[in-house]
C-alpha positions, 0 to 999 in steps of 0.5 A, spaced: 500 500 500 505 504 500 506 505 492 498 506 492 495 508 487 499 506 481 498 508 474 495 501 473 490 502 479 488 509 476 487 506 469 483 501 472 479 506 475 478 510 469 476 504 465 470 502 470 468 510 470 468 510 463 464 503 462 457 503 459 456 511 460 454 516 455 460 521 453 459 528 457 463 534 455 468 533 461 469 526 459 471 528 452 475 534 454 479 529 459 480 524 453 482 528 448 489 528 452 488 522 456 495 520 457 497 526 460 491 528 464 491 521 467 499 522 469 497 529 472 492 526 476 496 521 478 502 525 480 496 530 484 494 524 488 501 521 490 503 528 492 496 529 496 495 536 492 488 533 488 482 538 489 475 536 486 473 541 481 466 544 481 460 540 480 454 541 475 447 542 478 441 540 475 434 538 477 430 531 474 423 531 475 422 523 475 420 520 479 420 526 483 424 533 483 431 532 486 437 536 485 443 532 482 450 534 483 454 531 477 462 531 478 467 532 473 469 526 469 476 527 473 473 527 480 469 521 478 475 517 476 478 518 483 471 516 486 471 509 483 479 509 485 477 510 492 470 506 492 475 500 489 479 500 496 473 501 501 468 496 497 472 489 499 472 491 507 465 494 507 462 488 503 464 483 509 460 487 514 454 489 510 448 485 512 446 480 506 439 483 505 441 490 503 441 491 496 443 498 494 450 499 490 452 492 491 454 487 485 449 482 484 444 485 488 440 491 486 432 492 486 431 485 482 435 482 487 431 485 493 424 483 489 427 476 489 429 476 496 422 479 499 419 473 495 424 468 498 422 471 505 415 471 504 415 464 502 418 462 508 414 466 513 408 465 511 409 457 511 407 457 503 402 462 503 398 459 509 399 465 514 398 472 513 404 477 513 405 484 515 409 489 512 412 495 515 415 500 510 420 505 513 423 511 510 428 516 512 426 524 511 430 528 506 436 522 507 441 524 502 441 532 504 441 531 511 447 526 512 452 528 517 458 528 513 463 528 519 459 522 522 460 519 515 467 520 514 469 518 521 465 511 519 469 510 513 476 513 516 476 508 522 479 502 518 484 505 513 491 505 515 494 508 508 495 515 509 494 517 501 487 513 502 485 516 508 487 523 505 482 522 499 476 519 503 477 525 508 477 530 502 471 527 498 466 526 504 468 532 507 467 536 500 461 540 500 459 540 492 454 546 493 460 550 493 462 553 486 456 549 483 454 551 476 447 550 475 445 548 468 438 546 465 431 550 466 432 555 472 424 554 473 426 546 475 429 548 481 422 551 484 419 544 483 424 542 489 419 542 496 421 547 501 426 544 506 428 538 501 433 542 497 440 541 499 441 548 499 437 549 505 441 545 509 447 546 514 454 546 511 456 540 515 449 536 512 448 532 506 452 529 500 451 529 493 446 525 489 449 522 483 456 520 484 458 513 486 462 515 492 455 518 495 451 512 493 456 508 497 457 512 503 450 513 504 449 505 504 454 504 509 451 510 513 446 505 515 449 499 516 449 500 524 442 501 523 441 494 519 445 490 525 441 493 530 434 492 527 436 484 526 439 483 533 435 488 537 428 488 534 429 481 531 423 482 525 422 475 522 425 478 515 428 485 514 431 488 507 433 495 505 435 499 499 438 505 501 433 509 505 427 504 504 427 499 509 422 493 509 420 489 515 416 483 515 413 479 520 406 475 522 405 479 528 402 486 527 403 488 534 410 487 534 411 491 528 407 497 531 412 498 536 418 498 531 417 505 528 418 509 534 424 505 536 428 506 529 426 513 529 430 514 536 436 510 534 436 514 528 436 521 532 441 518 537 446 515 532 445 519 525 441 525 527 436 523 522 428 521 523 423 517 519 418 520 514 411 519 518 408 520 511 412 514 508 412 509 514 406 504 513 404 498 516 399 494 512 398 486 511 401 484 505 394 481 502 392 488 501 398 490 497 404 495 498 408 499 493 416 498 494 422 500 489 417 501 483 413 495 484 407 493 487 407 487 492 401 483 494 401 476 498 396 471 494 393 464 496 399 460 492 403 455 495 409 456 490 409 463 490 405 467 495 408 474 494 406 476 487 410 482 483 406 487 479 407 493 475 405 499 478 399 502 474 403 509 473 408 505 469 403 501 465 400 508 463 407 511 461 409 505 457 402 505 453 403 513 452 410 512 449 407 506 444 401 511 442 406 516 440 410 511 436 404 508 433 403 515 430 410 517 428 413 516 421 419 512 420 424 517 417 428 514 411 435 511 413 441 515 411 447 514 408 453 518 410 457 516 404 457 511 399 461 506 403 457 507 409 451 502 411 444 505 412 443 508 419 436 508 422 433 514 424 436 517 431 430 519 434 426 512 432 432 509 436 432 513 442 424 512 442 425 504 442 431 504 447 426 508 452 421 502 450 426 497 451 428 500 458 421 499 460 420 492 458 426 490 462 422 493 468 416 489 466 420 483 465 421 482 472 414 482 474 407 479 472 406 483 465 406 478 460 399 478 457 400 486 458 406 486 454 403 481 449 397 485 447 400 492 447 406 490 443 402 486 438 398 492 437 404 496 435 406 491 430 399 491 427 399 498 426 406 499 423 405 493 418 404 495 411 401 491 405 397 487 411 390 488 407 393 485 400 392 478 399 398 474 401 399 471 394 400 478 391 404 481 397 407 479 403 406 484 409 412 487 412 413 491 418 420 495 420 420 493 427 421 486 430 419 483 437 424 479 441 422 472 444 417 473 450 416 480 448 422 482 452 424 487 447 423 491 440 428 492 435 428 495 428 429 490 422 
């Protein structure tokens, strides 16, 4: 560790940062002189002269308005470098049922885990399972950065890594942040939920890998305390959205106050009373973008359904595609292949991302009916007898209606 980070370590962090990401302006500028920029960044880190650059701040409106602070590309490389060193240590100490920002986990892993736990608790669907949903109010913008830094710094022995961790997690991305996008979008943030309304030592940036990792570690102590002290029959967490399962509703009734007290004493945070609910699973709950409901089935007592709002947005996108006209394929020069319409490719990519979400829940008949209607509307020569002409459609469907593509 005395030679850390080597140039090879920094190059691996760059590749990890670059993987499956669309090119941003800062990335293109960095890669125009990739070798010299990586070498300069490596020398700054080794000499402990590295300083983060100002972030870009903008607002996204889906699924709700929130501020995003996008770090410069060179800073994102450093984030990947630091997380690659912290992850092996914390991966052994996080409970198996926390699913955010972990390899092999994610929302779909959380859904599979919930199904396994409900099958076990309900004894094959014979017992009613109750679900307690807990959510922390204004989670990211109220994280106490000194507390998070002390948690992450405690096991570190390498002085350079300790310097980088302290620098990243004590850095206030609000200072010098450049706002971009529609200025009116910032007015959509509810009062008190903006990071700009919080104290100087509160909050971390939404949109960085280091923030996601730190926010997940921040509640590791809560996970262990719930499992060892409250002892629900099952517990899982995705970032700040917790789900406690048990067959005794009276046992779960007492837990929100206890959890809120622990958060106030150890993390200076509190539960959101409007998003903390206790319901029987047969009535259904909304969790991580899906609708979960216990049914009378011995093999799979917990069924996963798509939310009605997501179905409506998917149908709305299909209707727009039905009315759209396919532009003629372009050919940049006589040796190039024909390129499909760029707008159409973006529309299909959006549809396929929604189909990927629906594939993990009970939605086969819905996908079949919706996509067959689209194919029928785009099929040409369908009214001509087959002996005269073959029907043709510019779109093709993947097996089991998982994706739609251009021919």
